[in-house]
Steps between C-alpha positions, in 0.01 A plus 500: 500500500407591144274775634791650695725489193238673285454774757878549523535520122219756482668712766833492315336595168315789666822625660686486165221689324510778759877525549607429139430846349646678804819295481541572127457873559742504790762313297516768232277315251651204319252518212556670165247738347492470122444806284175515309555456125257717304394400148354768272503323162129417528417873516404469869780509753480210742730267684660202330298262719172650376599488133336213314732515198829311493745789532865570573590844630842658548566835665802727464694327777450153352592621152831631634581200719444236233807459280509563124166681482541794264197483269139384508598192298746403773214503749278292274775242451501442877121485526336164562286358216650737241748441222673772298628405152851614412595632156143500370247778454252344739341598829538283811282192541286477814373159614534367146316792338715681240495868588587609145150472360345363180734696269871576510746757366379700198169313484420612854600859422283536189208303641498694829531180699522509878730285706345246736724626780412844630757756615400812690752769592360749751151409385574542128446189285809420292483440127576174321852616409574598860390160630672287239812701413539731799676432828449784751770550760445490875657842560276712727238223513298468821316168459440225245203264513456195278140379484469153351182394326229688303477870590293639211210603725719740696786618280372484142427272211698189419702479824440124498844394623532756778620851573825660611443819702796739535473798734777758506575731790274799547624855554532626857513848649875490569819549302677177410712349227697191407756394242618149415744368243625152417702306245479135400596240247439536127578874523209553732458857623225649711436848641191579707383814674205638693404839641199591713396866519236657725373784280242639742514394865240230573319581175708409196803270452674338203721195458720436197697183435716373216676173423737452206649162409727379223688184411547228242329167454671176598397368156668624181250615237562582134427852384210564265381804304418783737668343803878488523523307826186314614684394816509854642276543804363843585229574757388844618234545767373847590223553752331798662233513770312792649329507840235765557303550820316829451310657786141493378348635820263796464528804727146587601601806698325810378622852570 
């Protein structure tokens, strides 16, 4: 009896293995194919699954869909294992490692200190002031990757806490443009614009973007010599990119 049951079970399993894929295909496919997430912060582009570093990556679609994401700091505030201090001239802390570095403020400026948290914008390493005091906007940004843990071997010295990799959109060989404006509390104003120009068809293209923000701080500060209103907030971001694909082929035809 047990032998008959085993043979029956084997027959059923064999039938399911043969008919299963055909049934799924005939039914229109109930499975979902996930898009491959590519990480480039380690200088070699590879899928998220093949990246050994603890990393969070957001593309343009995710940056737009998530609410209240306007600057890089907004992204870091929503990143796991990171804390961003408010109202202090300090870089974010990653996994308990202070990203500011061994020196702060004027001491860091005169000593040439480097922050422990790296920031790369289109491959360019940001300075100490950009990391600690700056807050780049997400206008015309393509992807953001946050790599947690030491990255000094790949991105430069003293990136002990981690690295934030910001990649803006590249020029394309087509005319395009965009304008965005918004208002908010505390006299917040923002105007952003972008224009993409193909200069030479399939050879040379340029992309220019600008983002201008203004507002006032929620905290009231007293004036001091040289600064009438420390609570004023002004941020201007101007960016230009050039794409060149020259034809370097040699014509070997002789006349």
